[in-house]
ChimeraX commands (.cxc) that place a marker at each C-alpha (Angstrom):
marker #1 position 0.00,0.00,0.00 radius 0.5
marker #1 position 1.31,3.41,-0.91 radius 0.5
marker #1 position 1.53,5.79,2.01 radius 0.5
marker #1 position 1.72,9.46,1.09 radius 0.5
marker #1 position 3.22,10.48,4.40 radius 0.5
marker #1 position 6.48,9.20,5.85 radius 0.5
marker #1 position 6.01,7.44,9.15 radius 0.5
marker #1 position 8.75,7.72,11.74 radius 0.5
marker #1 position 9.67,4.34,13.14 radius 0.5
marker #1 position 9.71,4.38,16.94 radius 0.5
marker #1 position 9.94,1.81,19.68 radius 0.5
marker #1 position 6.63,0.03,20.35 radius 0.5
marker #1 position 6.40,1.53,23.82 radius 0.5
marker #1 position 7.44,5.09,22.93 radius 0.5
marker #1 position 4.81,7.75,23.60 radius 0.5
marker #1 position 5.10,10.23,20.74 radius 0.5
marker #1 position 3.51,13.58,19.99 radius 0.5
marker #1 position 1.13,11.70,17.67 radius 0.5
marker #1 position 0.08,9.50,20.61 radius 0.5
marker #1 position -0.48,12.57,22.77 radius 0.5
marker #1 position -2.57,14.23,20.06 radius 0.5
marker #1 position -4.63,11.05,19.58 radius 0.5
marker #1 position -5.18,10.75,23.34 radius 0.5
marker #1 position -6.26,14.39,23.52 radius 0.5
marker #1 position -8.76,13.88,20.67 radius 0.5
marker #1 position -10.22,10.84,22.46 radius 0.5
marker #1 position -10.44,12.72,25.76 radius 0.5
marker #1 position -12.22,15.68,24.16 radius 0.5
marker #1 position -14.67,13.44,22.30 radius 0.5
marker #1 position -15.35,11.39,25.44 radius 0.5
marker #1 position -15.92,14.50,27.54 radius 0.5
marker #1 position -18.34,15.95,24.98 radius 0.5
marker #1 position -20.20,12.65,24.65 radius 0.5
marker #1 position -20.42,12.17,28.41 radius 0.5
marker #1 position -21.83,15.65,28.97 radius 0.5
marker #1 position -24.36,15.31,26.15 radius 0.5
marker #1 position -25.51,11.86,27.26 radius 0.5
marker #1 position -25.71,12.83,30.94 radius 0.5
marker #1 position -27.80,15.93,30.20 radius 0.5
marker #1 position -30.08,14.00,27.86 radius 0.5
marker #1 position -30.58,11.32,30.53 radius 0.5
marker #1 position -31.36,13.98,33.12 radius 0.5
marker #1 position -33.92,15.58,30.80 radius 0.5
marker #1 position -35.54,12.22,30.01 radius 0.5
marker #1 position -35.52,10.61,33.46 radius 0.5
marker #1 position -35.17,13.44,35.97 radius 0.5
marker #1 position -34.09,12.78,39.52 radius 0.5
marker #1 position -30.55,12.29,40.71 radius 0.5
marker #1 position -28.55,9.42,39.26 radius 0.5
marker #1 position -26.46,9.14,42.42 radius 0.5
marker #1 position -29.67,8.51,44.41 radius 0.5
marker #1 position -31.00,5.84,42.04 radius 0.5
marker #1 position -31.28,2.41,43.69 radius 0.5
marker #1 position -28.39,0.09,42.81 radius 0.5
marker #1 position -30.77,-2.65,41.61 radius 0.5
marker #1 position -32.25,-0.24,39.04 radius 0.5
marker #1 position -28.78,0.85,37.88 radius 0.5
marker #1 position -27.76,-2.79,37.40 radius 0.5
marker #1 position -30.86,-3.50,35.29 radius 0.5
marker #1 position -30.36,-0.35,33.23 radius 0.5
marker #1 position -26.69,-1.27,32.76 radius 0.5
marker #1 position -27.62,-4.73,31.50 radius 0.5
marker #1 position -30.05,-3.17,29.01 radius 0.5
marker #1 position -27.33,-0.80,27.81 radius 0.5
marker #1 position -24.82,-3.67,27.51 radius 0.5
marker #1 position -27.34,-5.65,25.45 radius 0.5
marker #1 position -27.84,-2.63,23.19 radius 0.5
marker #1 position -24.08,-2.26,22.82 radius 0.5
marker #1 position -23.66,-5.92,21.87 radius 0.5
marker #1 position -26.44,-5.58,19.31 radius 0.5
marker #1 position -24.79,-2.49,17.82 radius 0.5
marker #1 position -21.36,-4.15,17.72 radius 0.5
marker #1 position -22.65,-7.32,16.05 radius 0.5
marker #1 position -24.52,-5.22,13.49 radius 0.5
marker #1 position -21.44,-3.11,12.86 radius 0.5
marker #1 position -19.37,-6.27,12.35 radius 0.5
marker #1 position -21.88,-7.44,9.72 radius 0.5
marker #1 position -21.70,-4.07,7.99 radius 0.5
marker #1 position -17.89,-4.09,8.10 radius 0.5
marker #1 position -17.84,-7.50,6.44 radius 0.5
marker #1 position -19.94,-6.12,3.59 radius 0.5
marker #1 position -17.64,-3.11,3.25 radius 0.5
marker #1 position -14.58,-5.39,3.39 radius 0.5
marker #1 position -15.99,-7.61,0.64 radius 0.5
marker #1 position -16.70,-4.60,-1.57 radius 0.5
marker #1 position -13.26,-3.14,-0.89 radius 0.5
marker #1 position -11.60,-6.48,-1.62 radius 0.5
marker #1 position -13.46,-6.89,-4.90 radius 0.5
marker #1 position -12.69,-3.30,-5.87 radius 0.5
marker #1 position -8.98,-3.47,-5.11 radius 0.5
marker #1 position -8.59,-6.78,-7.00 radius 0.5
marker #1 position -10.65,-5.76,-10.06 radius 0.5
marker #1 position -8.13,-4.98,-12.79 radius 0.5
marker #1 position -10.90,-4.18,-15.27 radius 0.5
marker #1 position -11.81,-1.01,-13.42 radius 0.5
marker #1 position -10.39,1.92,-15.36 radius 0.5
marker #1 position -10.46,4.35,-12.46 radius 0.5
marker #1 position -7.21,3.85,-10.56 radius 0.5
marker #1 position -8.43,6.22,-7.85 radius 0.5
marker #1 position -11.38,3.93,-7.12 radius 0.5
marker #1 position -9.07,0.93,-6.81 radius 0.5
marker #1 position -6.71,2.86,-4.55 radius 0.5
marker #1 position -9.66,3.99,-2.42 radius 0.5
marker #1 position -10.72,0.36,-2.05 radius 0.5
marker #1 position -7.17,-0.53,-0.98 radius 0.5
marker #1 position -7.27,2.24,1.61 radius 0.5
marker #1 position -10.66,1.07,2.92 radius 0.5
marker #1 position -9.33,-2.49,3.11 radius 0.5
marker #1 position -6.21,-1.38,4.97 radius 0.5
marker #1 position -8.10,0.81,7.47 radius 0.5
marker #1 position -10.59,-1.93,8.32 radius 0.5
marker #1 position -8.27,-4.96,8.25 radius 0.5
marker #1 position -4.84,-3.46,8.94 radius 0.5
marker #1 position -3.48,-5.54,6.06 radius 0.5
marker #1 position -1.93,-4.33,2.83 radius 0.5
marker #1 position -0.88,-7.71,1.46 radius 0.5
marker #1 position -4.09,-8.19,-0.51 radius 0.5
marker #1 position -4.89,-11.46,1.25 radius 0.5
marker #1 position -8.58,-11.96,1.83 radius 0.5
marker #1 position -9.68,-12.43,5.42 radius 0.5
marker link #1:1,2 radius 0.2
marker link #1:2,3 radius 0.2
marker link #1:3,4 radius 0.2
marker link #1:4,5 radius 0.2
marker link #1:5,6 radius 0.2
marker link #1:6,7 radius 0.2
marker link #1:7,8 radius 0.2
marker link #1:8,9 radius 0.2
marker link #1:9,10 radius 0.2
marker link #1:10,11 radius 0.2
marker link #1:11,12 radius 0.2
marker link #1:12,13 radius 0.2
marker link #1:13,14 radius 0.2
marker link #1:14,15 radius 0.2
marker link #1:15,16 radius 0.2
marker link #1:16,17 radius 0.2
marker link #1:17,18 radius 0.2
marker link #1:18,19 radius 0.2
marker link #1:19,20 radius 0.2
marker link #1:20,21 radius 0.2
marker link #1:21,22 radius 0.2
marker link #1:22,23 radius 0.2
marker link #1:23,24 radius 0.2
marker link #1:24,25 radius 0.2
marker link #1:25,26 radius 0.2
marker link #1:26,27 radius 0.2
marker link #1:27,28 radius 0.2
marker link #1:28,29 radius 0.2
marker link #1:29,30 radius 0.2
marker link #1:30,31 radius 0.2
marker link #1:31,32 radius 0.2
marker link #1:32,33 radius 0.2
marker link #1:33,34 radius 0.2
marker link #1:34,35 radius 0.2
marker link #1:35,36 radius 0.2
marker link #1:36,37 radius 0.2
marker link #1:37,38 radius 0.2
marker link #1:38,39 radius 0.2
marker link #1:39,40 radius 0.2
marker link #1:40,41 radius 0.2
marker link #1:41,42 radius 0.2
marker link #1:42,43 radius 0.2
marker link #1:43,44 radius 0.2
marker link #1:44,45 radius 0.2
marker link #1:45,46 radius 0.2
marker link #1:46,47 radius 0.2
marker link #1:47,48 radius 0.2
marker link #1:48,49 radius 0.2
marker link #1:49,50 radius 0.2
marker link #1:50,51 radius 0.2
marker link #1:51,52 radius 0.2
marker link #1:52,53 radius 0.2
marker link #1:53,54 radius 0.2
marker link #1:54,55 radius 0.2
marker link #1:55,56 radius 0.2
marker link #1:56,57 radius 0.2
marker link #1:57,58 radius 0.2
marker link #1:58,59 radius 0.2
marker link #1:59,60 radius 0.2
marker link #1:60,61 radius 0.2
marker link #1:61,62 radius 0.2
marker link #1:62,63 radius 0.2
marker link #1:63,64 radius 0.2
marker link #1:64,65 radius 0.2
marker link #1:65,66 radius 0.2
marker link #1:66,67 radius 0.2
marker link #1:67,68 radius 0.2
marker link #1:68,69 radius 0.2
marker link #1:69,70 radius 0.2
marker link #1:70,71 radius 0.2
marker link #1:71,72 radius 0.2
marker link #1:72,73 radius 0.2
marker link #1:73,74 radius 0.2
marker link #1:74,75 radius 0.2
marker link #1:75,76 radius 0.2
marker link #1:76,77 radius 0.2
marker link #1:77,78 radius 0.2
marker link #1:78,79 radius 0.2
marker link #1:79,80 radius 0.2
marker link #1:80,81 radius 0.2
marker link #1:81,82 radius 0.2
marker link #1:82,83 radius 0.2
marker link #1:83,84 radius 0.2
marker link #1:84,85 radius 0.2
marker link #1:85,86 radius 0.2
marker link #1:86,87 radius 0.2
marker link #1:87,88 radius 0.2
marker link #1:88,89 radius 0.2
marker link #1:89,90 radius 0.2
marker link #1:90,91 radius 0.2
marker link #1:91,92 radius 0.2
marker link #1:92,93 radius 0.2
marker link #1:93,94 radius 0.2
marker link #1:94,95 radius 0.2
marker link #1:95,96 radius 0.2
marker link #1:96,97 radius 0.2
marker link #1:97,98 radius 0.2
marker link #1:98,99 radius 0.2
marker link #1:99,100 radius 0.2
marker link #1:100,101 radius 0.2
marker link #1:101,102 radius 0.2
marker link #1:102,103 radius 0.2
marker link #1:103,104 radius 0.2
marker link #1:104,105 radius 0.2
marker link #1:105,106 radius 0.2
marker link #1:106,107 radius 0.2
marker link #1:107,108 radius 0.2
marker link #1:108,109 radius 0.2
marker link #1:109,110 radius 0.2
marker link #1:110,111 radius 0.2
marker link #1:111,112 radius 0.2
marker link #1:112,113 radius 0.2
marker link #1:113,114 radius 0.2
marker link #1:114,115 radius 0.2
marker link #1:115,116 radius 0.2
marker link #1:116,117 radius 0.2
marker link #1:117,118 radius 0.2
marker link #1:118,119 radius 0.2
marker link #1:119,120 radius 0.2
view
């Protein structure tokens, strides 16, 4: 796979500026999501979460975990479809548009982490 940007090789355990930037992006996104979700929950349910009975929190947590599993399994199905399309696109030599083929290779790499063209 052609990479347009040079990547500096570092030790596996080295914490680089790129790591710090990625961590900061995750922290900001998590903070925004937490605030939005908390406020939405407050508006929907009212009351004080810290005063909610533990048994109710456990049941709500199990419902949320079930939702998360459902979302993850659905996303895995969707990713498999995308991977199949990307694989077909990157292997199709009859396609005249090189950009389309390269885009399929990029999709394949981002989802699978592989640039050897081997089907998963």
